[in-house]
N, C-alpha and C positions, 0 to 999 in steps of 0.2 A: 480326598486327598485332606493329612495331615500338617499342619506349617509346626517348625521347631520354634520356642517360646523365643521372643527377640528379647538378646539380654542390653540390659543397659550399663554404658561402660560408666564406673564412676568418675570423676577425677579424682587424682591422687594427690596428696600433698605433704611432705615431708611433716613429722610434729618433731617439735622441740622442747626437751626437759628446759627450766629455768636454768641448770647449771650451763646447758649449751647457750643461753642467750646470754649469761654472763662475759662465756668464754667469747664471743663474737664480739662483744659490745667491750671489750677488757676493762669488765669492772666486777668488783665484789658480790660474788653472789648475793650476799644480804641485800646489796641494793636492790637487787631484782625480787626478793621477798620482798621489802619495804616500798618498792615501788606499787605492788599487790595491794599492800594492807592501804594505801594510799587512794589505791582505785586509777592510779596513773599507768600501770603495767597494760604491755598489750590484751587478749582477749583470752585467758585460758580454761579449759575445759579438766575438769578435773577424773582422773580414771583412777580409781579405787587411792587411794593415798598419795598418787603422782600428779603434779600439773602438767599437762603441755600443749604446745602451743603451736599452729598453723603457722607453718615460715611463711604464708601468704600473707597473716594476720599481723608478722612481727614485723615485716618490710612494709604493710599501710601502715603499719602503727608509728616506724622509724619516718617515715615522710610526711607523716603530720605534726610529727617534729622539727622537720628542718628548719633550720635559718631561712628568714628573707632578706635577700640581699639589701644590704643600709644602701641610702642614696650617696654618693662619692665615692664608694669603696672599690679600691682596684680589683 
């Protein structure tokens, strides 16, 4: 009796371009490129000539930049 090979389900994650990120944040694309050159942009993956960012990495990057509530702020 043979068994079928098990298939591993890969987690799927949407890929964003730097232009997508700029659009979501309502900032110029050049700002996103500048953040990359400064080393402060979300982790990107170079695919040929293109850079792509996983949506989950983008959201994690945003969460790390959230402002802390100010004491006494309403």
